[in-house]
C-alpha positions, 0 to 999 in steps of 0.5 A: 499500499503507498505510504504517501496516501492521506489517511482517507485515502488509503482506507477506501484503497483498502475498501476497494480490494474487497471487491470482486468481479459481479458485485453490486455495490453501495457507497456511502457518504463520505470515505466511502465515496473514495472507494471508486477511484481505486477500483480497476474492473469494468465489471463493479457496479456502483449504486446509489439509492438516489436512482443510479445502477453505474456511477463512474468517476467525473470523466467530462464537464460536471451535470448539476443534474447527476449526483450521489446520495450524497448530492456529489457530482458523479459520471454515468458508465456505459450501460448504467441505468437510472430509476426512482428511489422506489425501485433503488430502495426495493434492490436494496431491501430485496437483498440485491446489493453484495457489499454496501461500504458504510461511514461511522461514528462508532462501532461496538466491539460486538458490530453494531454501528452508530453513523447517522445521529450524535445526540444535540446536534442537527442532522438531516437523517438517517438516508438509506444507512438502515435499509443497507445494513438490514439488506446488503450481503455484507457491509464494511465500514471505513473509518478514521480510527479515532475521531477529532478530539482523538477519542476511539471509535471502536468502542465498547458500547456504542453512545450515539444512536445505533443504525441497526442490529446488523452487525457490521462483517468489516472494519477498515481504519488508517491503522488496521482492518478488523473482521467479525469472526465467529461474532468476535471483533479480530484484528486481521491486518496492521496498515503500514507502519503501524504497530499492534501497540498502537491499535491497542492504545487507540482502541476502547472496544476488546478484539482478538488477534488473528493467529496471521496478522498481514502488514499492509 
């Protein structure tokens, strides 16, 4: 992995490695939107809940009417399909999304996620996060390891409202990669230049350590 990349870019590049040809993938707001930059296959299809299958990076002039669910301008791949939000959410709820990559405010040691509300702060709403958590076949969280105050985002118990009772499958931060194995949060990989001691110091939640830890 390129150690010169900014942390968010490193997270996005690592997440892209989890995608396979034929996957239909929904990218959430924030770090997940960066994942598309690191997909080198034309057989991975990006979905957005406001009604487009075949999201692509911008290659020409910006079309102000062509945006993703986060209202960011996007491009369209060859063969892209448009549909209304009702059909889009039917795809999600019907189990037709292979992977959802979501941001997070907190993830607890059981795999529950909080990613839509901070008590006392004004929010726009949960968006499609609850539906994606319930309907996508696999959930990958991409997030900074700590918040702006330096506090761990991987916590014992979420103190913010949880998004769903569904548990995530993988967490990717700028420090490490965790998988939920046998319902236990398990460290499987360290990012370049990161030590196990640093991960332990910046993680509140308990976690197991894989027998063999990969180093990026």
